N, C-alpha and C positions, 0 to 999 in steps of 0.2 A: 502606242495610245489607244486608245480606247471611246467608242462612238454609238448612236444606235441606227440602225437603219430604217427604212422604212416599216419592218412589221416591228420595231419596237426592239430589235435583240440589242443585245452590248454587241458590238464587235471591236474582232482587233485584228491586227494582219493575219495572224495565224487561222482565225475564223474564214475572213475572207477568200483566206488562200483554199481554206474545205470546201466552202461554197462554189468556187470555179471548177471544182474536179468535173462536174457532166461535160463543161462546154472543151475540156479541158481532153478529156477521154473522147469523146468529137472528133476533136479537131486534128487527134493523132489517127482516128481509126481514116476519115478523110484524106488525109496525107497517104495513105495506103492503098487508097482504093484510087487514087489522081495516079496520072499519067508519072509523075517523078516519083513518086512512095514505091511504085508497081515496077519501073526500072530499076530499081535501086535491088528490090525482090528474085526479078529475074535475072538480075547481075547472078547474087549471091548463088542462086540453084543452080548454075551453070560450073559456076565454078565449085562448088559444093560438087555435083556430077562428075566432072572433069577432075578433080586433085580424089576422089575416092579417101576422103579423108577417116583413119582408123579409131579417132576419137576427139571428142570436144568437151574444151576446158572452157567452163564458165569462170568469170574472178572478176570482185571488185571489192570496195570496202564498205562498212556501215549499212545501209539502204542496201546500196548496190549487191553488197556480196549476200544478202537477204534472198533479194530478187534471183538471184544465182538459183535457188534449190528448187524455187518450184518452176525454173525452167529447166533445170536440168530434168524434175521428174515428167514433164511434157513430152522434151523429145525423147526421153529413155520410153517414154511410153508408145513412141511410135519406133524402137528399134534404131535410134540416133543415140550411140552410146556417147555419154556425159556423163562428165561430173563434175564438183566447185573446188577449187580452191583458193582462200582469201587470197586478194593479194599480196600482203605483206609475208604472207608465208609462203607463197608462189615466187615473190624476189628473191627471198634470201634462203630458202631450201628446197625447193622443188622447180627449180627453174630446169633442171634436167629432164624434167615431162615434156619439154617442147621438143619436137621435130618436126620435116615435113607434111608428116603424116597427123598435124593436130592440127584442129579448126581451133582459134583462141578467140574468144568471144568473152571481150571487157566492158564490165559495166561504170559509166560514172557518170552523174546526172550532171554533174559541173563540166568535166571533161576534164577536169584539172588535177585532181587526189592525186598527191604526191606518188604513192606508190604505183598507181596505174602508169604514171610519167614515165619513172623509171624502170619499169618492166618495157612499153615502150621504146626506151634505149637501146636494150643489152638482149631484144628476142635475139635470134638468129635469121638472120632474111631469108630462108626460106620459108618458114613461119608465118601464115597466113591470117591475118586478126582483123576481123569486126570489129567498132566500135559501138556501143551505143549508147549515146546520151544525148540531152536536152537542148547543148549548146553545139547551134553549126560550126562559129567558130574557133572554137577549143580544138586545144592540144589533140587530145585524142579522135576529135573528126578528121583533123587533121595528117595525124602520123597512123592512123589505122588506115590497113589497105583501103576498106570501105567501111560508112558509117551510114548505121541506123539510127534516125531520129527520132524521138519522143517528141509531143508539141505541148509542152506542158506550160509552157508561156514562161513569165518571168516566177522566181519562186524565191523571198528570203527569211523562209520560216525552215524550221523542222518541217520535213520533206511527207507533204501529202501528196500533190498533183503529179510531182516527181515520180513518187514511189508506182500511183496507179499508172501513169502512160508507161514508164519504165517495163513495167509486169507486162504489160499489154502487148508492147513492142516484141519482147521476146515469145511473147505466145503465138502472137503473126506470124513471128519465124518459124518455129516448130510447126506452124498449122501449114506455110506454105512448102516449106523442103520435103512434108510428109505428103503433101499433093490433099491438104484439108481444109485448106480456105477455100472457102465454098459460098455462097449467096445466103445459107442458111447461117453460117457462122458469122458473117458479116452482121448479120441481121441481128442475131444473139446480143451482139457488143454495141449497137444501137440499141437493143432494151435494159441491158445492162445503166448505159448512160440515164436510161428513166427511171430504171429502180433506183441509184442514188441517188438522182431529184423526188423521189420519194422520199427516201430516209430523211436526206436533208431539208425537206418541207415537214415533215413530222414528229422531229426527235423532240417537241417540247412534250409531247405526250407522254414519255417515258424517262425521258434523262433522267427528271427528279428524284422517280423511284430505285432507279438502277445506281445512281449514284448514292442515296442513301443509306442502299442496300451495302453497298460495298463501304461504307463508313471508312472510319481512317484506315490509310494504307501506307505503314511502316513498313510493310514489304509485298509487291504483287506478283505470284507468279502465272505466267501464262503460259497454256500450252496446248501444243496441235499436233495432230499427223499428217504426213505428207504434203500437199502443194500451202494447205492451211500453216504450214512451219514456218514458211516466210511472212507471214502476216503475223504470226507470234510474236516472232522477234523482229520486227519492225513496230509492232505496238509497244513491248519494253522499252524499245529505243526512245519511242516517244515518251513516254512517261518519266524516263530519264533524263530525255534534252530538254523538256518543255515544261516539266513539273517537280525536277530533281526529285524525285520521290525513285527508291528503289527496285527496280523490278529486273527480271529474267523471264526470257522466253526458253522453252525446253520440246524435243520430242515428247511426246506419250508416253511412246515405248520407254525411253528412258529416265521418265520420273516413276516409272513403276520400279526401277532399279536402284534403291535409294534413297532419292528426294521424298519418297511417299512418307517418310519417317517425318518430315518435318510438320508432315500435316495436323493441327490440334484446333481448340477452340481459339478462335483469331486469326486464324489463315483465310489469306483470300486469295481466290484467283479468278482468270478466263480461261475459257477452256471452249475452243473454236474445234465445233462437230458437224463438219458437212456430209451427208449421204455418200459411201461409198466405201471403199475394202476396207478401213479400218471405222466404220463407224458406231456398232457394237463396244468396239473395245473403250473408246472416247464416251458413247454413253455410261459404261459399268464403272467408267474412272471418275467421273460426273459422282456420281453416285458411293463412290469409295470417299470420295473427300469429305460430302457431307457426311456419311458416316462416321468418319473418323473429326466430326466435328467443326471442317473448312468451312469455307461457303465458297461457292461458282456462278459466275455468271456464266451460262452453255447459249454460245452465239452458234444456234444449228439454223437445216432447212428443213428439217424434218418434225411433223405430229409427232410427241411424245408423250403418255402419260403419267411422265414424273408429276409424284406431289409432295415438296419439301421443302420447309421455309427455309431452308439452304442453298436452294438451286433457283435461281433465277434465270429465266429462259427468253431470250432475244431471238426472235426467228426472223431469218434473212430469206425473203424471197428470191432465192437463186440456187441453182437444182444443178450447173455446171459445178463441180467441182476445183475449175481451174479462176473462174469467172467469181466463184465464192469466194477464194483467196481475194481477191480484189474488191467487191462489193461488202464482206464482213470488218473490215478495217476501219468504215465510213463511222461506225456509232462508237468506235473506239476512239478514232481521232477527236469525236463531239464531244467523249467523256475527260478525253485528257483537257481539250478546251476547258470544260467544267471546271474541273479541279483547280486547272493553273487559273483562273477567275478567284475561284472560289480561295484559293492561298495566296491572294494579291500578287501573282504574277502574271510579268506578260509571257504568257503559252508561245513556245515556238522559239523564245529569243535565244542568243547565245551568248554568256559572261564571261565562259572560261575560255572560249574557242572561237569558230567561227563555220560556218555553212559548209566552206570549201576548208579540206584542211591540207596545208600544203606545207608541213615539218610530219618527219617520222619519230 
């Protein structure tokens, strides 16, 4: 169902949820700076120091699986040995990884994902499990040893609010366990909410031009490295779920190993390129795709002198590489909504499944 808001924007439920994200982010931050959230973090740190875990395994499905990747990047940055296993693969093929020296962190925004519920049934009793979920009364919140809550509020459409708030919760946990949860960090998250608000208030200045630049999308390749890989995978999922567009998220390094052969006239891509260890590789990849005839929407936080009609630059004002992975998905959400409307679709709704997957 569509309607116009007081700004004259054509609204639907998907766009409404996109616009609620600054509030969702602040509500999540407030929870972890107030008594209840602080107590949960303190309890987890005490358990973490007492148990001397040898490894941390992140697991989830869909959006929650993608978030696991950026979370593990941040944990590893602080020397907290972590890796990611898809929940279905953990359930059927890798359950032997779990031991008393494993900290299992399960992501499920609903807390009811089929695979997560099945894992909780069979994990050894001596495995400590943290659940990260948006639903306090969910199976994950009740059956994990301790739950960390995102505070996204009600969400019915393709994940937007829950994606950014769940990512934030995982980052807060990493910062807290590594003794990097400080006032400056809290202020940077408050600033992030303001930056999201700015993007939402000003997207009409660029969205027509970017939509026209990408044009028809028989297929869209989305590329990133590091924590932004989570954003690339979620972006591809949104295009598939919300607009029925074939899309794929891939690592920048992997794209060099074969998929670059796809690039020719008519090839369309989005490339996330935040300043960091791989910024040079990402900028060079954008140039190479353009030189081979493809188009690139380059989402970055750096100033660049690139001048190429096949490269459209969308600059994002966030210098922290991890917070960039949150802010940079906002313009993609808006593009997905715009494309859905242009195709006559109710963007973000489900016709062949449901938001919560309860079968395998």
